[in-house]
C-alpha positions as CSV (number, residue, x, y, z in Angstrom):
1,X,-10.9,6.5,15.3
2,X,-11.3,3.0,13.7
3,X,-8.6,2.2,11.2
4,X,-8.3,-0.6,8.7
5,X,-4.9,-1.9,7.5
6,X,-5.0,-3.5,4.0
7,X,-2.2,-5.9,3.4
8,X,-1.8,-7.4,-0.1
9,X,0.1,-10.7,0.0
10,X,1.7,-13.1,-2.4
11,X,3.9,-15.9,-1.1
12,X,4.2,-14.3,2.4
13,X,3.6,-17.3,4.7
14,X,7.0,-16.6,6.4
15,X,6.1,-13.1,7.4
16,X,2.4,-12.6,7.7
17,X,1.7,-13.9,11.3
18,X,4.5,-11.9,12.8
19,X,3.3,-8.7,11.1
20,X,-0.2,-9.2,12.3
21,X,1.1,-9.6,15.8
22,X,2.8,-6.3,15.6
23,X,-0.3,-4.6,14.2
24,X,-2.7,-5.9,16.9
25,X,-0.8,-4.0,19.5
26,X,-2.5,-0.8,18.1
27,X,-5.9,0.0,19.6
28,X,-8.9,0.5,17.2
29,X,-7.0,-1.1,14.4
30,X,-8.3,-3.9,12.2
31,X,-6.5,-5.9,9.5
32,X,-7.7,-7.1,6.1
33,X,-5.2,-9.5,4.4
34,X,-5.9,-9.8,0.7
35,X,-4.1,-12.9,-0.6
36,X,-3.4,-12.7,-4.3
37,X,-3.7,-16.4,-5.0
38,X,-0.4,-17.3,-3.2
39,X,1.1,-20.6,-4.3
40,X,2.4,-21.1,-0.8
41,X,-1.1,-20.7,0.5
42,X,-0.5,-17.7,2.7
43,X,-4.3,-17.5,3.3
44,X,-4.2,-20.9,5.2
45,X,-1.6,-19.4,7.6
46,X,-3.9,-16.4,8.2
47,X,-6.9,-18.6,8.7
48,X,-5.1,-20.7,11.3
49,X,-3.9,-17.5,12.9
50,X,-7.4,-16.2,13.2
51,X,-8.6,-19.5,14.8
52,X,-5.8,-19.1,17.4
53,X,-6.8,-15.6,18.5
54,X,-8.8,-14.7,21.6
55,X,-12.4,-13.9,20.8
56,X,-12.0,-10.1,21.3
57,X,-9.3,-10.1,18.5
58,X,-10.9,-12.6,16.0
59,X,-13.0,-10.0,14.3
60,X,-10.0,-7.6,14.0
61,X,-8.3,-9.9,11.5
62,X,-9.9,-10.8,8.2
63,X,-8.7,-12.7,5.1
64,X,-9.9,-12.3,1.5
65,X,-8.6,-14.6,-1.2
66,X,-8.4,-13.3,-4.8
67,X,-8.8,-16.5,-6.8
68,X,-7.2,-14.9,-9.9
69,X,-3.8,-13.3,-9.4
70,X,-4.5,-9.7,-10.2
71,X,-1.4,-7.8,-8.8
72,X,-0.8,-5.6,-5.8
73,X,-3.0,-2.8,-6.9
74,X,-6.0,-5.0,-7.6
75,X,-5.5,-6.7,-4.1
76,X,-5.4,-3.3,-2.4
77,X,-8.5,-2.1,-4.1
78,X,-10.4,-5.3,-3.0
79,X,-9.4,-4.6,0.6
80,X,-10.4,-1.0,0.5
81,X,-13.8,-2.0,-1.0
82,X,-14.3,-4.5,1.8
83,X,-13.6,-1.8,4.3
84,X,-16.1,0.6,2.7
85,X,-18.8,-2.0,2.7
86,X,-18.2,-2.6,6.5
87,X,-18.8,1.1,7.0
88,X,-17.0,1.3,10.3
89,X,-13.5,2.6,9.4
90,X,-12.5,6.3,9.5
91,X,-8.9,5.7,8.4
92,X,-7.3,3.3,5.9
93,X,-3.7,2.1,5.7
94,X,-2.0,0.1,2.9
95,X,1.3,-1.6,3.6
96,X,3.4,-4.5,2.4
97,X,3.8,-7.7,4.3
98,X,7.6,-8.2,4.0
99,X,8.6,-5.8,6.8
100,X,9.9,-3.2,4.4
101,X,7.5,-0.8,6.2
102,X,8.0,-0.3,9.9
103,X,4.9,-0.2,12.1
104,X,6.5,2.5,14.2
105,X,5.4,5.1,11.6
106,X,1.7,4.3,12.0
107,X,1.0,6.6,15.0
108,X,2.7,9.7,13.6
109,X,1.1,9.2,10.2
110,X,-2.4,8.9,11.7
111,X,-1.7,12.1,13.7
112,X,-1.0,13.9,10.3
113,X,-4.4,12.7,9.0
114,X,-6.0,15.1,11.5
115,X,-4.8,17.9,9.1
116,X,-4.5,16.1,5.8
117,X,-6.5,13.6,3.6
118,X,-3.6,11.4,2.7
119,X,-0.1,10.7,4.0
120,X,2.6,9.2,1.8
121,X,5.5,7.4,3.5
122,X,8.5,8.8,1.6
123,X,11.9,7.2,1.0
124,X,13.1,10.3,-0.9
125,X,14.8,12.7,-0.5
126,X,15.7,12.4,3.2
127,X,15.0,8.9,4.5
128,X,17.3,5.8,4.2
129,X,16.9,2.6,2.2
130,X,18.5,-0.4,3.8
131,X,19.5,-3.6,2.0
132,X,18.6,-2.8,-1.6
133,X,21.1,-3.7,-4.3
134,X,22.3,-0.9,-6.5
135,X,20.2,-1.8,-9.5
136,X,16.9,-1.6,-7.4
137,X,18.0,1.8,-6.0
138,X,18.7,3.1,-9.5
139,X,15.3,1.9,-10.9
140,X,13.3,3.2,-8.0
141,X,15.1,6.6,-7.9
142,X,14.8,7.0,-11.7
143,X,11.1,6.2,-11.7
144,X,10.4,8.8,-9.0
145,X,12.5,11.4,-10.7
146,X,10.6,10.8,-14.0
147,X,7.3,11.0,-12.1
148,X,8.2,14.3,-10.5
149,X,9.1,15.7,-13.9
150,X,6.0,14.4,-15.6
151,X,3.4,14.7,-12.9
152,X,4.1,16.9,-9.9
153,X,7.5,18.0,-8.7
154,X,6.3,18.5,-5.1
155,X,5.7,14.8,-4.6
156,X,8.9,12.8,-3.9
157,X,7.8,9.2,-3.7
158,X,5.2,7.9,-6.1
159,X,6.0,4.2,-5.7
160,X,6.2,3.4,-2.0
161,X,3.2,1.2,-1.0
162,X,3.0,2.6,2.6
163,X,0.2,5.1,2.7
164,X,-2.5,6.4,5.0
165,X,-5.9,7.8,4.0
166,X,-9.0,9.3,5.4
167,X,-12.2,7.6,4.4
168,X,-13.1,10.3,1.9
169,X,-10.0,9.4,-0.2
170,X,-10.9,5.8,-0.3
171,X,-14.5,6.6,-1.3
172,X,-13.2,8.8,-4.1
173,X,-10.8,6.1,-5.3
174,X,-13.5,3.5,-5.3
175,X,-15.4,5.5,-7.8
176,X,-12.5,5.9,-10.2
177,X,-11.5,3.4,-12.8
178,X,-8.4,1.2,-12.3
179,X,-6.3,1.0,-15.4
180,X,-3.3,-0.7,-13.7
181,X,-3.6,-3.6,-11.3
182,X,0.1,-4.0,-10.4
183,X,2.5,-1.7,-8.4
184,X,2.0,1.1,-10.9
185,X,-1.5,1.6,-9.4
186,X,0.3,3.4,-6.6
187,X,1.0,6.2,-9.0
188,X,-2.4,6.1,-10.7
189,X,-4.3,6.3,-7.4
190,X,-2.1,9.2,-6.2
191,X,-2.7,11.1,-9.4
192,X,-6.4,10.8,-8.9
193,X,-6.1,12.3,-5.4
194,X,-3.8,15.1,-6.6
195,X,-6.1,15.9,-9.5
196,X,-9.1,16.2,-7.1
197,X,-7.1,18.5,-4.8
198,X,-7.0,16.3,-1.8
199,X,-4.5,17.5,0.8
200,X,-1.5,15.2,0.6
201,X,1.3,15.1,3.2
202,X,4.7,13.5,3.0
203,X,6.5,11.8,5.9
204,X,10.1,10.6,5.8
205,X,10.2,6.8,6.5
206,X,13.2,4.5,6.2
207,X,12.7,1.5,3.9
208,X,14.0,-2.0,4.7
209,X,14.6,-4.6,2.1
210,X,12.9,-7.9,2.9
211,X,14.9,-10.3,5.0
212,X,12.6,-13.4,4.2
213,X,10.9,-14.5,1.0
214,X,11.6,-13.3,-2.5
215,X,10.7,-10.0,-4.1
216,X,7.7,-10.2,-6.6
217,X,9.1,-7.3,-8.7
218,X,10.6,-8.5,-12.0
219,X,12.1,-6.7,-15.0
220,X,8.9,-7.2,-17.1
221,X,6.9,-5.4,-14.4
222,X,9.6,-2.7,-14.2
223,X,9.4,-2.0,-17.9
224,X,5.6,-2.0,-17.8
225,X,5.7,0.4,-14.9
226,X,7.8,2.9,-16.8
227,X,5.4,2.7,-19.8
228,X,2.4,3.0,-17.5
229,X,4.0,6.0,-15.7
230,X,4.2,7.9,-19.0
231,X,0.5,7.1,-19.8
232,X,-0.6,8.0,-16.4
233,X,1.2,11.4,-16.6
234,X,-0.5,12.1,-19.9
235,X,-4.0,11.3,-18.5
236,X,-3.2,13.4,-15.4
237,X,-2.6,16.5,-17.4
238,X,-5.6,16.1,-19.7
239,X,-8.6,18.3,-18.9
240,X,-11.6,16.4,-17.6
C-alpha cells in the first residue's frame, strides 16, 4: 500500500535530512514536507536534499512552502490535501521532524490500519517520555486528563502528533472546517473522527524530547490550547 508521511516543519534544518533518510528505508512510502515559513529556510535544505537523490527516490520526497506561518495544524492539512490531489496514497502518516517520534513504530501502526481507520501513537498511560522537563510533563498530562473528562475517557492521548490514517479518514477531515491551526488541531481533528464513528486504535509509543533545535511551544500557545480544548469539547457534544 502506498503511504504518505506529512511532516510539518518550522526551524528544522538541523533535523530534516536525517529524518528523511530514515523514512526512505521504508518501501512504498513517500514524504511531503510542509515548511511553515521557517526563518532558517528549512525548505532550502529539503530542496538540496531532493537534488542529491537518485532518480528513483526524487519523486518520493516533496516540499511545500506555506508562505504565511499558519501553525502545525494548518501545515498538516496542506500536506494531506496535497496527498489527496495526487490520488495515489492509501495510508497517511503525520509526524514531527524533531525525532520525538521514532520511525520504528511505523510498521506496527500500518499493520493496525488493516483493522482500524486511525491509529494514535499514545504516550499515556503506559509508554515513557524521555527528556521532558517537569513543567512540560505536567501541562501535557493535565491537558489529556481534561480532554478525557470533557470528550471521551477511552482516548488517552489527544495531543501527540504521531498518527496514522486510512485514506477515508483524510477525505473526511478534508471536508470538515478547521477552527484551530496550531497544535490544538490534533484534538479537533480527532474529535471529528470520533464523532463520525471511525474505528480508532491506540498504540503505546515512547516519546523523546528533541535533542537539536528549540521547541516551538510557548506559554501563549499552551493557554490558547486549553481554551480551545474546552470549546472543542462543547462542539463535540452538540448534536449536529
